C-alpha positions in Angstrom: -74.7 137.5 38.4 -74.0 140.6 36.3 -74.0 140.8 32.5 -72.2 143.7 31.1 -72.6 145.0 27.3 -69.6 146.5 25.8 -70.0 148.9 22.7 -67.9 151.5 21.3 -66.0 152.8 18.1 -63.0 151.4 16.5 -60.0 151.5 18.9 -62.1 152.7 21.8 -60.7 149.9 24.1 -63.5 147.4 24.0 -61.1 144.4 23.9 -59.0 145.9 26.7 -62.0 146.2 28.9 -63.2 142.6 28.1 -59.6 141.3 28.7 -59.5 143.0 32.0 -62.9 141.6 33.1 -62.0 138.1 31.8 -58.5 137.9 33.3 -58.9 139.8 36.6 -62.5 139.4 37.5 -63.4 136.0 36.1 -66.1 137.2 33.7 -67.2 134.8 30.8 -66.9 136.5 27.4 -69.6 136.4 24.6 -68.9 138.2 21.2 -71.4 139.2 18.6 -68.5 138.8 16.1 -67.8 135.1 17.3 -71.5 134.4 17.2 -71.7 135.6 13.6 -68.4 133.8 12.7 -69.9 130.4 13.9 -73.1 131.0 11.8 -71.0 132.0 8.7 -69.0 128.8 9.1 -72.2 126.8 9.5 -73.3 128.1 6.2 -70.0 127.4 4.5 -69.5 131.2 3.5 -66.2 133.0 3.6 -65.5 134.6 7.0 -65.3 138.3 6.0 -66.7 141.6 6.5 -69.3 141.2 3.7 -70.5 137.9 5.2 -70.6 139.4 8.7 -72.8 142.2 7.5 -75.1 139.9 5.3 -75.6 137.3 7.9 -76.2 139.9 10.7 -78.7 141.7 8.6 -80.4 138.6 7.7 -80.7 137.3 11.2 -82.1 140.7 12.5 -84.6 140.8 9.6 -85.9 137.3 10.1 -86.1 137.5 14.0 -85.8 140.9 15.4 -83.2 143.7 15.7 -81.8 142.5 18.8 -81.9 138.7 17.8 -78.1 138.2 18.1 -77.6 139.9 21.4 -80.7 138.3 22.8 -79.1 134.8 22.0 -75.9 135.8 23.8 -77.9 137.2 26.7 -79.6 133.8 27.1 -76.3 132.1 26.9 -74.8 134.3 29.5 -77.9 133.9 31.7 -77.7 130.2 31.6 -74.1 130.2 32.5 -75.3 131.9 35.8 -72.0 133.7 36.3 -70.7 137.2 35.6 -70.6 137.7 31.8 -69.5 140.3 29.3 -71.1 140.6 25.8 -68.9 142.5 23.4 -69.4 144.2 20.0 -73.0 145.4 20.4 -73.7 147.2 17.3 -77.3 148.4 16.8 -79.8 150.6 18.8 -82.3 147.7 18.8 -79.6 145.4 20.6 -79.1 148.2 23.2 -82.7 148.8 23.9 -83.5 145.1 24.3 -80.5 144.4 26.5 -81.2 147.5 28.8 -84.7 146.1 29.4 -83.3 142.8 30.8 -82.6 142.0 34.4 -78.9 142.0 35.7 -77.7 143.9 32.5 -75.3 146.8 32.7 -74.2 148.7 29.6 -70.8 150.5 28.9 -69.9 152.5 25.8 -66.2 153.1 25.3 -65.4 156.2 23.3 -69.1 157.3 23.2 -69.9 160.9 23.6 -73.0 160.4 25.8 
């Protein structure tokens, strides 16, 4: 089992990579954005950029800087199959994921 994390700037091709892995390699897809959308809906808030930012910041402040991606990693690990986590946003998320077994990171459009 491999779990890949995808991050990158707007228009860097994150979605293209995810689509390829899902359609051609059988990966399961987990998205920070989808996770936040579900949480926003659960709270009966409007699904928009402001709610995304507010809820993400609240979850990270209450739990840890890597809370959201840690939850997605656990879901991916439970699946027991190759998975891709998309929309990693913060350094805390990257640091936490890189410490986990079976995790690879990829940054589309990054300079480093």
